[in-house]
C-alpha positions as CSV (number, residue, x, y, z in Angstrom):
1,M,-15.5,-58.8,70.9
2,V,-15.0,-56.3,68.0
3,A,-16.1,-52.8,68.5
4,I,-18.1,-51.3,65.7
5,A,-18.0,-47.5,65.1
6,P,-21.4,-45.8,65.1
7,T,-21.0,-44.8,61.5
8,Q,-20.4,-48.3,60.4
9,R,-23.5,-49.6,62.1
10,F,-25.9,-47.3,60.3
11,F,-24.3,-47.4,56.8
12,P,-26.6,-50.1,55.5
13,L,-29.7,-48.2,56.7
14,R,-28.4,-45.0,55.1
15,A,-27.7,-46.8,51.8
16,I,-31.2,-48.3,51.8
17,L,-32.8,-45.0,52.5
18,A,-30.7,-43.3,49.8
19,L,-31.6,-45.9,47.2
20,A,-35.3,-45.7,48.2
21,F,-35.3,-41.9,47.8
22,A,-33.5,-42.1,44.4
23,S,-36.0,-44.7,43.1
24,L,-38.7,-42.1,43.6
25,F,-37.2,-40.1,40.8
26,V,-35.8,-42.9,38.5
27,T,-38.9,-45.2,38.5
28,P,-41.2,-42.9,36.5
29,A,-38.6,-42.5,33.7
30,L,-38.0,-46.3,33.5
31,A,-41.7,-47.0,33.5
32,E,-42.3,-44.9,30.5
33,D,-43.0,-46.9,27.4
34,P,-40.9,-46.2,24.3
35,P,-42.9,-44.5,21.5
36,L,-45.0,-46.7,19.3
37,F,-44.9,-46.6,15.5
38,K,-47.4,-48.5,13.3
39,L,-46.6,-50.4,10.2
40,V,-49.2,-52.4,8.0
41,A,-48.2,-55.3,5.8
42,R,-50.7,-56.2,3.1
43,D,-49.8,-59.0,0.7
44,G,-46.2,-58.0,0.2
45,V,-46.6,-54.2,0.5
46,F,-45.8,-52.1,3.6
47,T,-47.6,-48.9,4.5
48,P,-45.9,-46.7,5.1
49,T,-42.7,-47.7,3.4
50,V,-40.6,-45.1,5.4
51,I,-40.9,-44.5,9.1
52,E,-39.0,-41.7,10.9
53,V,-37.9,-42.3,14.5
54,P,-35.8,-40.3,17.0
55,A,-32.2,-41.1,17.3
56,G,-30.8,-42.3,20.7
57,K,-34.2,-43.6,22.0
58,R,-35.8,-47.1,22.2
59,V,-38.9,-47.4,20.0
60,R,-41.6,-50.0,19.5
61,L,-42.8,-51.0,16.0
62,E,-46.3,-52.5,15.8
63,V,-46.5,-54.6,12.6
64,S,-50.0,-55.6,11.5
65,N,-50.5,-58.2,8.8
66,E,-53.7,-57.3,7.0
67,G,-52.9,-59.6,4.1
68,K,-54.3,-63.0,3.2
69,T,-51.0,-64.9,3.7
70,P,-48.4,-65.0,6.5
71,M,-45.6,-62.5,6.4
72,E,-42.1,-62.3,8.0
73,F,-40.9,-58.9,9.2
74,E,-37.2,-59.1,9.0
75,S,-34.3,-56.7,9.3
76,R,-30.7,-57.6,9.5
77,D,-29.9,-53.9,10.3
78,L,-32.3,-53.9,13.2
79,K,-31.6,-57.5,14.3
80,Q,-35.3,-58.4,14.2
81,E,-37.3,-61.3,12.7
82,K,-40.9,-62.1,13.3
83,V,-43.4,-64.2,11.5
84,I,-47.0,-62.8,11.6
85,P,-50.0,-64.8,10.5
86,P,-52.8,-63.2,8.4
87,G,-54.8,-60.8,10.6
88,G,-52.1,-60.9,13.3
89,K,-50.0,-58.2,14.9
90,A,-46.6,-58.2,16.5
91,T,-44.7,-55.5,18.4
92,V,-40.9,-55.4,18.2
93,T,-38.8,-53.2,20.5
94,I,-35.8,-51.6,18.8
95,N,-33.0,-50.4,20.9
96,A,-31.6,-46.8,20.6
97,M,-29.9,-46.3,17.3
98,K,-27.6,-43.8,15.7
99,P,-28.9,-41.6,12.9
100,G,-29.1,-43.4,9.6
101,E,-31.3,-45.6,7.5
102,Y,-32.2,-49.2,8.5
103,R,-33.7,-51.5,6.0
104,F,-36.6,-54.0,6.7
105,F,-38.5,-56.4,4.4
106,D,-41.1,-59.1,4.3
107,E,-39.0,-62.2,3.7
108,F,-42.0,-64.0,2.2
109,H,-42.6,-61.2,-0.4
110,E,-39.1,-59.8,-0.6
111,K,-39.4,-58.2,-4.1
112,T,-42.3,-56.0,-3.1
113,G,-42.2,-55.9,0.7
114,Q,-39.4,-53.3,1.3
115,G,-39.2,-50.5,3.7
116,K,-36.8,-48.5,5.9
117,L,-36.6,-46.9,9.3
118,V,-35.0,-43.4,9.1
119,V,-33.4,-42.5,12.4
120,K,-32.9,-38.7,12.9
């Protein structure tokens, strides 16, 4: 028979209690939704064409297609691509970014459907 020291016997219980206590403080921060920014696409034109977002934070971008044809929100800079039917909406989550400008466009109307995310 192997003898177990009293401190070894209670370690798992202490670890579980410590994690449970820590989760009381961490959970509200994790549950918080990233800020939402709205973008409207209408027949090859974005409104607004420039959106400013905070650096170092995840953000959500809600794209509404109020046009009469499908549109494709695309950004190689943001690594996002989403086809949205007429009258539809899509929300894309963008991971925290460094300050700078990130281009997006409507691939179905690339000449007129241009915009950028400015991260400050």
